[in-house]
N, C-alpha and C positions, 0 to 999 in steps of 0.2 A: 700654261704651266702652273700647277698648283703648289702649295706649300710642301707637300710630301716629295714631289719631284725635285724641288730646290734642295731639300734636306738630303735626299739621296745623291744629288750632284755634289754637294759639299763633302759628303763622306767619301765619294769616289775620288775627288780631287785630293783630299787629305791623304788617302791611302796610296795614291799614285806617286806622290812626291813632287808633283808639278808645282812651280812657284806662282804661276798665274794662268788663269783660264778665263776666256771671254766667250760668251754665248749671246748671240743676237738673233731674234726672230722679228716678225712684223710688229708685235706688240710688247715684247719683253727684251730688255738688255740687262745681262747679268755679268759682273766681273768678280771673280773670286781670286784673291791674292793670299797666299800663305807665306808666313814668315817663320822664324825659328820658334816663336812662342804663341803667336796669335794668327787668326784668320780674319780677314776683312772682306765683307761682302757688300757690294754696291749694286742696288737693283733699282731700275727706273722703269716705271710703267705709267701709262696714262690712267688717271684715277677713274674715269667713268667705266673702263673695261674691267677694272679690278674690283672684285667683291669678296672680301674676306670677312668671315664671321668675327664678331667683337672679341671672343676669347682668343682666337689665333692672332689677331692684330695686337692684343695686349702682350702676349708672350713674345712676339717677334720684335716689339719695339724696345730698344735698349733703355730709354728713359720713360718711366711710368710715374703717375701721380703718387704712388705709394712709396717712392724712393726716399723722400725726406723723412718719413716716419720710421724707416728702417733702423737708425741708430737707437731710438728709444726702445723698440722691440728687441733689438739685439742684446741690450743689457739685461732685460727680463729673461730672455731665452738662453743666456750664456751658460746656465747650468745644464742645459739639455744637449744631447748629441743629435746632430743633423744627419739624416740618411739622405744621400744625394744620388742623383741619377748617373749611372755609369755610361749611359749611351743616349743618343738622340732617338726619339721615337714618340709613340702614343702611349700614354699612361692608362692602365686599366686596373681597377681595384678588385675585380673578380675574374675567374678563369673563363666564364661564359655568362651570358645574360641570366640564365636560370640557376646559377650556382651562388652560394653565399660569398660575402666579401672575404678577402684574405685577412685583412687587419682592420680594426676599428679603434677609434679613440677610447682610451681606458683599458685596452687589451694588453695583457702582459705577453711579451715575446721573448724568445730565446735565440741564441746564435743559430743561424741556419733556417729559421722560419721564413717562409715565403711571405713577403709584404705586398707585392703587386706584380704585374706583368707589364713590360714595355715592348710594344710591337715596333720592330724596325725592319724595313724591307721584307715584309710578309713573314717574318720570324717572330715568335712570341718568346721573349726572354724573361724567365722568372727572376725577380730581384729578391735575394735572400738577405736577411738581417745579419750584419756583422757585429751587432751589439745585442745585449739582452737588457730588458727593462720594460717600461710601460709607455705606450704610445700616448703622447700628450696632444699632438696636433697633426692633421693631414693637410699638407700645404698645396696640394694639386687636386683639381677637380677630375672626376672620372672621365675617360675618353678625351682628354685634352693633350695637346702636344707638349713634350718636355725637351729641354736642351741638355747637353752634356754638363754634368756637375750642378744641375739645378736642384735645390733642396726639395725633398719629397715629404719627409716625415720628421717630426721632432720626438725624440725618445728620452725619457727620464731614466737614467741608468741606476738610480738608487732604489 
């Protein structure tokens, strides 16, 4: 069971309204518990059988080495507007490999401009800007998984 299957299972459970789902196979044990405001996921796998690329492992872990530096960055970035992911999926900066990027650092954007695409369950969802301004920073690498409400872009509204 790969990361995409697990994300799809989480979405399905959230939409179904079930309070708890347990899934066990020979090498995977997953328990998903949903509460009124949060979802808790417990996954146990033998380490030798699980091979996750480093970028996916960093996104999936709730505690990362960069966490202590966040308050210092937050004060510097407080004047910027954060564009966040509205869904779980895979982040893409261009519509196809041979096309130009939707948005780049330093580019001025307007409300309604497409900033990126997030693929979720084989559907490509265009993420449009809800603010106008100048892109200061792109916080996610191309073709990497993103979570719901994960910051994607910093925009300077001035």
